[in-house]
N, C-alpha and C positions, 0 to 999 in steps of 0.2 A: 592478376586472375579474373576471369569472368565467368558467369554461368547464365546458358540461355537454354529455355526447353523449347522443344518443337511440339508442334500442335496441328491436327489436322484429321482428316477421314482414314479410316482403315486403309491401307492396300494404296495409299497415294505416295509411297515411297520416301517416307521420313527415315526410318533406319537405314534404308539403301542411301540416302543422302548423306547421312551422318558417318557411314561406312566409308563413302567416297571422300568425305572433308578429311576424317580423321586416320584412316587406314586401321582402324580399330573396330571390333565386333560388339556393338550394343546390346544384343541380345544375349543375354547370359544363359539363357535354359534351351536346353536340347530340344525341349518341344517348339519353343518360338522358332529356331532354326528349321525344324522339320516341317511346321507348317508354315512358315514364312510370314509370321503375324506376331506382333510384338504384343506378349501378354503383361507383362511388367514393366517397370521401369529400367531403363538401361542407361549407361553412362558411358562417355569418350569424351577425348579431348584432342586439341591440336594448337600449333603455334601459327598466329597469323603473319602477313607479310610485315604489319608493325613491329613485331616480336613479342606483342600481347598474346597471352594464352586462353584460349575460350573453351570452357567444358560444357558439353552439351548434356541435359537430361532429357532422353529420348522416352516419349510417352505412347502408350498403346492407344489407337485409334478407333476399337470396336466399339460399339456402345456397351455392351457388356463389362468393359474395362476401365469405364469413365471413373470410378473412384480411383482407381490405380493413377490414371491421368490427372485428376485432382491433386494426389498426392505428390506429383512430381514438379506441377506447375505452381504450387502454393507458395512456396518459400523464393521462387525465382524472380528477378526483376525484368526481364526481357523473354521474348519469343519470336521462334520462327513459325510463321503460318504456313503450312505447306499445303498445296492445292495441286493436284495433277492435271496436266494440260488436256489429255484426252478424255477425263472425266468432268473435270471442272468442280462448281461449287456443290457440295454434297451434305447430307443431313448432320453427319458426326462434324462436318467443317463448321457449321453452324453453332453446334452444342459446344465445340472447343472454344469458338471464338466467344460465345457468350460467358463462358467460364472466364476466361482471359478479361473482359469487360467487367464482369462482377467483382474480379479480386482488383480491379484498378492498374493491371499492367499496361502502361503507357510507352513501352518501348520495343519495336519489334521489326520483322522483315516479313515482306511475302515472297515465298519462294515457289515457282510455278515449275513442279517437276516434269520428267517424260515429255521434256521439249521436243524430243527426237520424233515422237510419236503423232505430235498435233501442234498446231500453231497455238501458241502459248496466249496470244492476244485476247481472246475471249475470256480465259480464265483469269488472266491478269485484271480487265475491266470489271469483271463479276465481283471478284474476290477483293479487289482493292476498295469498290464501292460498300462492301457490307462491312471491312474492315474499318473505313474512314468514319462509320456512324459509330463506333465504340470508343473507348478510352485510348485505345492504340493512335487514332487519328488517321492521317495520311501517312502512310509507310513506302519506302523505298523498294520495288519489287525488280526480282531477278529471275531469269527463267534459265533453267539447267537441265542437262542430261547427265545422270548419274551413271548412265551406262557408257556414253561417250567422253564425257569429259567436259564437256560444252557447257560454259558458263560458270563453272567452278571457280576458275580466277576472279570474274566480276563478284561472285558472291563472297568469297573470302575480302575482297576490297570493301564490299558494303558491310561485312560483319565488321570490318576495322571500324568503319565509320559508324556503325551502331555502338559497339562498346566504348567508342570516345566520347559517346554522349551521356551515357550510364552516369547517374551520379555517383559521386565518392561514398563510400561506406563510412558509417561511424565506428570507427575503431575503438572508442573509448564506453562504447554501447554494452550492456550485459548481454551474454551469451542466451540465446533461445535455438538451441539447435533441434529442429523438428526431425524425427528418426524416419527415414523412409526404407530402411534396410536394417536388419539384426542377424548377425550369423555368429558361428564360432571358428576360431582357426587355432589349429591344434597346436599346441604348446603357448599359446598367446591368451586364450579365453574368449571373451565376448568382444565382437567389434560392431558398432554401428555406423553407418553414414547417412549424411544429411548435407544441407545447403547451410552453410553459414553464412547468414544477410549481414551480420553486424558484429564487431567487438573481435576479441582474439582468444584462441585457445593455446595453452603451454601443457608440455608433460608437466606431470605432477600437479595440476590445476585440481580443485576440488570442486564438483559441481553436485546439483541435487537432480534427482528424479523427479519431473513433474507430477508424476501419479501419487507417490507417497511421500515427497520431501526428505526422502533419504539421502544422504550424503554418499557421493562415489568418487574416486580418485582416476585422473586420466594417466592411464599406463604408458600410452603411446598414440601417436598421430601421424597419418599418412595423407599427403595430398599429391595428385597426380601419379599416385601408384609408388612415391617415394616416401621415407619415414622423415620427419620433422619434428625438431623441437618445439615449434611455434608455427600455428597458422593462423592468417588475419584474413577477416573477410574483404571481399566476397569469395567463397571457394567453395569445393565439392570436397569433404573431408570425411575421414574414416577414423574413427576413434577408438581405441582399446580401452577398455574400461577393467580395474581390477577386483577382481573379487566379485564379479556382477553375473549370476547364470543368465543363460540366453534367454529363457523364459521371462525373464522380469522386464525385458523390454520389446516391444512391437513397432511395427509402423503405427505412427500417430502419436507415440510419446515424445517425450522432449526432455533435453539435458538444458540445465538452466544454472546462472548465476545464483548462486544461494541468495536468498532473501531480497530478491529485486522483481520478483513477480507475485501476481495475485492470484491464486486459484480460485475459479469461480465455476459456479454452475447457472449462475443467474446473472443475465446481462440484458441490458437496453441498448438495441440497435436502430440505425436508420436504413431501412430498406430502398434501394434506388428505384426510381419511377413512381413512386406515391401507391404503390401496390400492397400496401399491409393487410388492407380488407380482404384482399382476393388470394392471401396466402392459404393453404390448408392448416389444420390443426398441428399437424405434425410433419416434420422435414428433417433433413440431415444437413447439419452444419460441417462444412468444409473451410479448415483454416490451418495453414502450414501443410503439415502432412497429414492430418487428424481429419476424422468424419467419425461425428458424434450426433445421435438422435435429439432431436430437439423438439420440445413442445412450444408453440406459437401462442402467444396473446398480444393480440393488437391493441395500441394505446391510442395513436393518432392516424393520420392518413399516411403517414410513411415511417411511422415508428412503433415497433413491437418490443415485446420482451420475450426473451428465450430461456426456457428452462431445459438445462443440458441434461443428457444420461449420467454424464461424468464431468468432474470440475477440469477444467482446462486454463493455463497460464497466459490469460489474457491482457491485453493492455489498451487502454484509451486510444482510439485511431486505427485499431487493427482492422484490415479489410478480410473479409470471409465471404462464402456464398452459401445459399441456402439451397438444396437440392430436392427434388422430390423422386425417390427412386423408384416409386411404383410407377410413374409416366415418363421416366428417363428423361428428364428436363431439369434445367436451371430455373429456379423458382425466382432468384433475384440475389444481386450482390448487397452485401450490407456494410455499414461501418460501425464498429464498436463505439457507442458514446460515453457507456457508463459500466465498468466491470463489478460495482458494489452499489446498487441501486437500493432503495428504501423499499420495504413492504407496502403492499396495496391491500390495504385492509379496511378502509371506511371507504362508505359509498361516496362515488364520483373521485375517488382517487386515481383512477386511470387516465380519467380526461384531464386532471391537474397535472398528473405527470407528464402526458403528451404536451402541454404547454409549457413544462421546463425544458422537455426534451426539444422542442422546435426552435430554440436558440442556440442548440448545441452542433458544433461542426465536425466533432470527432477530433479537434486539436486539443491536446492538453493544455489546459490554463488553470495554473493555479489560484488566481484571483475568483475565477467562478467557480472552481471548485469549493472553495473556502465560503464563497457565498451563499451555495447549495448546502453546504455540509456545516456551517457555522463552526465546528471545531475538528480538526483533525490531526493525526500524528504524522510527523515524518515520515515515519516508515511506511505508512499506509499509503500516502500520495506517492512515494517513488515506487511501489508496487505496482502502483496503476500505470505508471508512464509519466507519472507529473513531475516537471523538474521544479524543485524547491529553491527560491532564490531568497526567502524573506525568512527572519529570524523567527524563534520560537518565542511564545508568550510565557511559556512556562515548562520546563524539563525538554520534551521533545513535541511538545503541543503548539500547532499553529492555530490562529484564531482569524476570522473575518474581522477585519478593524471595525466595521459597524456593529457586529454582533459583541464584538468585546466593550465596545462603549456602552453599550446598553446593559450589557452584565453589570460593569460598573456602577451604572445608576441604579440597577435593581438592588445590588449588594447592600448601598447605603438604605434603600428602602425596606429590606429584609431586617437588617440590623436594628434599625428604628423600630419596626414591627415586633421584633423578639424582644427589645428593651421593655417595651410598654406589657407585652404580655408576661415577662419575668423580670420585674424591676429589681429583684435582690440577688440576680446573679450578674457576674463580672463581665457581660458581653455573651453575644451568641457564639455557640461550638462551631467550629469549622465544619464539622460532618453535617450539622442540622443545614447551615447555609449550602453545602455542596446539594443535598437533597431539594431545599427549595429553589435552586437556581437550575436544576437539573444537569450538574454538571459530573464528568465522568471520573475526576480526580482531584483530590482535596488540594494539590497543589495549585490548582487552577483559582481556587478560593484565596488562597495566600498571595498568587499574582497580583488578585484584583484588587487588594487593600491599598488605599490611597488616604492621605491626610485629606478630612477629619479623621479617619477610620485608624485604629490601630489593631495590630495583632500581638496577643501576649498569652502564653501559655495555652495554645491553642482555641483561644476565643477570640473573637473581632467585636470590637466595642467604638463608639463614635464619642463616649464621654471620656473626660478625664479619670484616671485611676482612683482620685479620691473623692468623685461625685457619689452621692448618696441619695436615695429617694428622700423626700421632705420628712415623711413621717418617721425615718431612721434616723435622720439628721436632729429632727427635733428631739427624741428620745435621748441620743448621745449628749447633746446640750443641756438635759436634765441630769443626766449622770455627773458631767463635768461639774453643773453647779452644785449640787448637792455634795459632791466629795472632793470640792476644791481644798478645803482645810484639812482633809484625811485622805491624801493621793495615795494611800497604800492599804487603803481599807476597800472591799469588793462587795457591790451591792449581793444580796441573797437572790437566789432564784426567783423567790414569788415577786421580789420588788422588780427585778428585770422584766419579769411578764406582765406586772402592772404597767411599766413603763412601755410595753410594747415591743420587747427586744427578745423574740423566740429564738431557737437556734439558727434558723435562715436570716433573720435580720442581724443578729450578733456576727454570722459569717460574712455578710456583707460590710459591716463596719469596721472588722478586722482585716479585710481585703483592703479596704478603702484607707487603712492605717489609721482609722479613727477611734479604735479600741485596741487594747492589748490581751489576748488570750492568754492565761496561764493552764487553765484545765477548762473543763465543758462549760459550766457556768461560772468561772473564775476570770473576770476581766477587770483589766485597770485602764487606766488613762494612758496615752502612747507613749509619754515620756517618763512613765514610772520607772522603767529599768534602770536607766541612766541615773535617774534621781536616788534611787535606792543605793546605788553605787557609791555616790558622794556621802550618803549617810552612813553606809557601812565603813568608809576609808576612816572617818574620823573614830571609829570605835578602836579599842586596845585590839593589837592584832596577836594571834588569831582569835575568832569570837565565835560564839556558840549559836546554836539556833536560838534560843531564849533570847540571848542578848541582841540578837538581829530583829526577833519579833518584838522586842520592846524599845529598840531603837526607832524601829519603822512604826511604831504604834498600829499594828494591825494583829491578825489572829494567825494561828497557825495554820488555817485554811488557806490563807495567803502566801504566808511566810514561806512554806514548804515548795510550791511549786515556782514562787519567786526566785529562790536561791538557786533551785535547779536549773532555772533559765540562765542565770547569770554565768553557773558552771559552764554549760553549754557554750555560752557566748566566749568564755573564756576570762570573762572579769574577776571572778573568784576562784579559787581553786580548794576543794574540799580535801581535808587531810586525814591520814589513817583514823584518828580520835573522832572523826565527825565534825571537827571544827573546822572553820573555814577563815581564809584570809583574803583579802583585796589582792588583786594581782596587777590590774591597770583601771585605776580610777579615770573617769572621764575626764575630758580637758574644761 
């Protein structure tokens, strides 16, 4: 199935042409049929000689209904530009063509109608020249008379040639169905219609409402008036939604594959024709079937920032147009460059941003996005429309390779700096390093740790675990020398202080394995526990606290916490009468 929109001046025979091609009435409203003028979007379809099916989105031609027309052509890949032979090129012909050009539509046909009323040659020449100067380029022209049927076979053949050139849809793409109609069917509930440009829909699928993110379920699908279990792009489709009130959805809303689109009200775009400085401060952005007021902030000669009145599910590379509703003309086509741009808070930030945008072409580029953002989550980039082919550096975080290398160098510098500032601590806390490196996640700090750095117990250090600052190491050596002959005696608190071993210094020595802490200010040399077990194993078993104290040549201040330590280690066992026995003497 293929979808083609009509375009052209009011009363040039667009609906009559669609009616003649399809045998269907595209004007849905009685008012349209009474006045003989299309007001809203119409839909009809036919089978071509090749067997392909083409569906037409018939749009209104009157200038008052241009927003309706734009909602119809927004998601459609090809157009029939319709010009009447007896009237020729007219104002709305020009505005409709400008809209097609702004949206980048590059496939189409020129159809000159009412060829039975005037020679079509002049209209073909004029319209062909106008069209050739746009994104459509040179197109095939067909003269027809819907009244007599002349030229319709040739038009059918031309349509076959047109649809054969259309690019194949991306069937594994996420769904973004712009809603162009919403209504209620008795017994079924809310139904919305739109042009499915990519991906596929199935009955039972879960979709997200673009406005709120609320999840909804597909109850039924219709394509070409028949129920389907699955519909693939490109197609006109009607979607019956389960449990959704009609007033929740209107033209310009969208149904989305959950988690695959970035809803944004701030976008940086390129304006076709270097016209950024000429744009009014307020315009309407038309994209898909949506029309949203936007405030315009020029950045460079061809780039602007748009602040939208409501968020839209936009992707990098989306084509849209800006229209001035007051002056009734298309102000320019735009290409979306960034759907998550940085704030412009500093003096000169707009000019700097314009320099960055000058190198962007609207094609999603993973390397470029990472270079500009330094760090990004996989899901964030996917929702922007960027294909992710690189592996994450930590969790779901991706990093620009150059930025990641620089972070690794800075991490070493910060760990070294922290060690100078806090010599008694066993390394820099990960959270401190996260702040110093301005990283959004602790996992990134851990992923940056490489030799000679090590990560232990939430701290990063570049020194071996047993390295001590020289003043502390010197004090420990004094303790070792003074108590070499009495290994189970502990220095008193005032002696420790005199040696320069306060609570922080003792803590550092204990962490480095240079001292064994039994209580707050009770420390022994590190091998004292094993040596004590050997001494106690030589006593008659079981033994009392008093016997242990005498054998170890120490005081109760040391013996009590030392025996409790040995109990916890399982080297000794405390009996019901408070005596102890050695369980496992060291080898």
